[in-house]
C-alpha atoms as a printed R data frame, in Angstrom:
    type eleno elety resid chain resno       x       y       z
1   ATOM     1    CA   GLN     A     1   4.374  18.149   4.995
2   ATOM     2    CA   VAL     A     2   3.965  14.384   4.996
3   ATOM     3    CA   GLN     A     3   5.788  12.397   2.341
4   ATOM     4    CA   LEU     A     4   5.551   8.724   1.409
5   ATOM     5    CA   VAL     A     5   8.262   6.690  -0.280
6   ATOM     6    CA   GLU     A     6   7.628   3.173  -1.569
7   ATOM     7    CA   SER     A     7  10.161   0.450  -2.175
8   ATOM     8    CA   GLY     A     8  10.287  -3.254  -2.885
9   ATOM     9    CA   GLY     A     9   8.734  -3.460  -6.310
10  ATOM    10    CA   GLY     A    10  10.296  -5.423  -9.103
11  ATOM    11    CA   LEU     A    11  10.000  -8.404 -11.389
12  ATOM    12    CA   VAL     A    12   8.782 -11.751 -10.169
13  ATOM    13    CA   GLN     A    13   7.527 -14.991 -11.655
14  ATOM    14    CA   ALA     A    14   3.923 -15.978 -11.229
15  ATOM    15    CA   GLY     A    15   3.555 -17.757  -7.922
16  ATOM    16    CA   GLY     A    16   6.379 -15.792  -6.374
17  ATOM    17    CA   SER     A    17   6.405 -13.224  -3.605
18  ATOM    18    CA   LEU     A    18   7.344  -9.614  -3.022
19  ATOM    19    CA   ARG     A    19   7.171  -7.330  -0.034
20  ATOM    20    CA   LEU     A    20   6.471  -3.666  -0.537
21  ATOM    21    CA   SER     A    21   7.459  -1.087   2.036
22  ATOM    22    CA   CYS     A    22   6.308   2.470   2.519
23  ATOM    23    CA   ALA     A    23   8.048   4.966   4.746
24  ATOM    24    CA   ALA     A    24   6.138   8.003   5.921
25  ATOM    25    CA   SER     A    25   7.923  11.123   7.047
26  ATOM    26    CA   GLY     A    26   6.595  14.231   8.690
27  ATOM    27    CA   SER     A    27   3.966  14.763  11.336
28  ATOM    28    CA   ILE     A    28   1.153  12.241  10.944
29  ATOM    29    CA   SER     A    29  -2.206  12.621  12.624
30  ATOM    30    CA   SER     A    30  -2.965   9.864  15.112
31  ATOM    31    CA   ILE     A    31  -6.298   9.151  13.475
32  ATOM    32    CA   ASN     A    32  -5.462   7.800  10.066
33  ATOM    33    CA   THR     A    33  -5.393   4.873   7.717
34  ATOM    34    CA   MET     A    34  -2.496   3.722   5.582
35  ATOM    35    CA   GLY     A    35  -2.818   1.473   2.635
36  ATOM    36    CA   TRP     A    36  -1.938   0.413  -0.837
37  ATOM    37    CA   HIS     A    37  -3.639   1.093  -4.125
38  ATOM    38    CA   ARG     A    38  -2.623  -0.094  -7.551
39  ATOM    39    CA   GLN     A    39  -3.171   0.945 -11.115
40  ATOM    40    CA   ALA     A    40  -2.701  -1.335 -14.077
41  ATOM    41    CA   PRO     A    41  -2.483  -0.069 -17.664
42  ATOM    42    CA   GLY     A    42  -5.914   0.840 -18.958
43  ATOM    43    CA   LYS     A    43  -7.548   0.440 -15.566
44  ATOM    44    CA   GLN     A    44  -8.600   2.731 -12.766
45  ATOM    45    CA   ARG     A    45  -6.659   2.963  -9.559
46  ATOM    46    CA   GLU     A    46  -8.095   0.524  -7.043
47  ATOM    47    CA   LEU     A    47  -7.749  -0.212  -3.373
48  ATOM    48    CA   VAL     A    48  -5.581  -3.203  -2.563
49  ATOM    49    CA   ALA     A    49  -5.459  -3.068   1.221
50  ATOM    50    CA   ALA     A    50  -5.686  -0.594   4.078
51  ATOM    51    CA   ILE     A    51  -4.914  -0.670   7.769
52  ATOM    52    CA   THR     A    52  -5.532   1.486  10.836
53  ATOM    53    CA   PRO     A    53  -3.034   2.168  13.644
54  ATOM    54    CA   GLY     A    54  -4.951  -0.380  15.710
55  ATOM    55    CA   GLY     A    55  -4.452  -3.075  13.109
56  ATOM    56    CA   SER     A    56  -7.893  -3.233  11.544
57  ATOM    57    CA   SER     A    57  -7.484  -4.053   7.877
58  ATOM    58    CA   ASN     A    58  -9.423  -4.652   4.724
59  ATOM    59    CA   TYR     A    59  -8.521  -6.105   1.352
60  ATOM    60    CA   ALA     A    60  -9.730  -6.160  -2.179
61  ATOM    61    CA   ASP     A    61 -11.436  -9.436  -2.977
62  ATOM    62    CA   SER     A    62  -8.887 -10.128  -5.690
63  ATOM    63    CA   VAL     A    63  -5.984 -10.227  -3.219
64  ATOM    64    CA   LYS     A    64  -7.651 -11.577  -0.107
65  ATOM    65    CA   GLY     A    65  -5.817 -14.622   1.181
66  ATOM    66    CA   ARG     A    66  -2.701 -13.822  -0.827
67  ATOM    67    CA   PHE     A    67  -1.669 -10.367   0.382
68  ATOM    68    CA   THR     A    68  -1.109  -9.211   3.938
69  ATOM    69    CA   ILE     A    69  -0.881  -5.606   5.039
70  ATOM    70    CA   SER     A    70   0.894  -4.589   8.220
71  ATOM    71    CA   ARG     A    71   2.271  -1.451   9.800
72  ATOM    72    CA   ASP     A    72   4.796  -0.346  12.349
73  ATOM    73    CA   ASN     A    73   3.449   2.741  14.046
74  ATOM    74    CA   ALA     A    74   6.717   3.517  15.818
75  ATOM    75    CA   LYS     A    75   8.565   3.597  12.504
76  ATOM    76    CA   ASN     A    76   5.724   5.093  10.470
77  ATOM    77    CA   MET     A    77   6.011   2.218   8.040
78  ATOM    78    CA   VAL     A    78   3.426   0.173   6.217
79  ATOM    79    CA   TYR     A    79   4.110  -3.064   4.379
80  ATOM    80    CA   LEU     A    80   2.401  -5.251   1.854
81  ATOM    81    CA   GLN     A    81   3.442  -8.878   1.724
82  ATOM    82    CA   MET     A    82   2.366 -10.295  -1.617
83  ATOM    83    CA   ASN     A    83   2.346 -14.053  -2.061
84  ATOM    84    CA   SER     A    84   1.151 -16.295  -4.865
85  ATOM    85    CA   LEU     A    85   1.464 -13.434  -7.297
86  ATOM    86    CA   LYS     A    86  -0.484 -13.565 -10.536
87  ATOM    87    CA   HIS     A    87   0.056 -11.850 -13.845
88  ATOM    88    CA   GLU     A    88  -3.019  -9.731 -13.186
89  ATOM    89    CA   ASP     A    89  -1.304  -8.277 -10.120
90  ATOM    90    CA   THR     A    90   0.999  -6.386 -12.463
91  ATOM    91    CA   ALA     A    91   0.532  -2.690 -11.735
92  ATOM    92    CA   VAL     A    92   2.060   0.371 -10.200
93  ATOM    93    CA   TYR     A    93   1.474   0.154  -6.475
94  ATOM    94    CA   TYR     A    94   0.944   3.363  -4.543
95  ATOM    95    CA   CYS     A    95   1.214   3.898  -0.835
96  ATOM    96    CA   ASN     A    96  -1.560   6.051   0.569
97  ATOM    97    CA   LEU     A    97  -2.044   7.897   3.831
98  ATOM    98    CA   HIS     A    98  -5.446   9.256   4.771
99  ATOM    99    CA   GLU     A    99  -5.356  11.522   7.808
100 ATOM   100    CA   PHE     A   100  -8.210  12.823   9.941
101 ATOM   101    CA   PRO     A   101  -6.626  15.496  12.124
102 ATOM   102    CA   VAL     A   102  -8.590  16.713  15.119
103 ATOM   103    CA   GLY     A   103  -9.741  20.231  14.381
104 ATOM   104    CA   GLY     A   104  -8.388  20.140  10.845
105 ATOM   105    CA   ALA     A   105  -9.343  19.121   7.354
106 ATOM   106    CA   PRO     A   106  -8.817  15.541   6.181
107 ATOM   107    CA   ARG     A   107  -5.788  15.044   3.978
108 ATOM   108    CA   ARG     A   108  -4.661  12.333   1.589
109 ATOM   109    CA   THR     A   109  -1.059  11.803   0.602
110 ATOM   110    CA   TRP     A   110   0.210   9.515  -2.142
111 ATOM   111    CA   GLY     A   111   3.583   8.033  -2.799
112 ATOM   112    CA   GLN     A   112   5.060   8.125  -6.275
113 ATOM   113    CA   GLY     A   113   4.475   4.429  -6.798
114 ATOM   114    CA   THR     A   114   6.545   1.324  -7.314
115 ATOM   115    CA   GLN     A   115   6.225  -1.001 -10.278
116 ATOM   116    CA   VAL     A   116   5.320  -4.635  -9.719
117 ATOM   117    CA   THR     A   117   5.574  -6.873 -12.753
118 ATOM   118    CA   VAL     A   118   4.548 -10.513 -12.597
119 ATOM   119    CA   SER     A   119   5.642 -12.656 -15.509
120 ATOM   120    CA   SER     A   120   4.198 -15.927 -16.693
């Protein structure tokens, strides 16, 4: 059973920075993507960024140029460096793992989330 644990959330002033970390435990299929989603009050959960083991990444338009996703395959960690934070970035951020095991069914795993609050 794969589990994800996020850390690094907190309070920050607008224009500040935070780095989120996500640690994955368990046996992870080699073919996978890891990423971050967020959900603000009254809004649907949305993709923030995702990355493959090979380093291919994509970002939501709203964070492009400000956020950077990275991963350490050896440590089964994924990170989200968030710079130039805005009030509208306030949300619960969830780590996500999407696996595509050979000969098995795809599986998605979510972390419990970490709160990011950006003040004015």
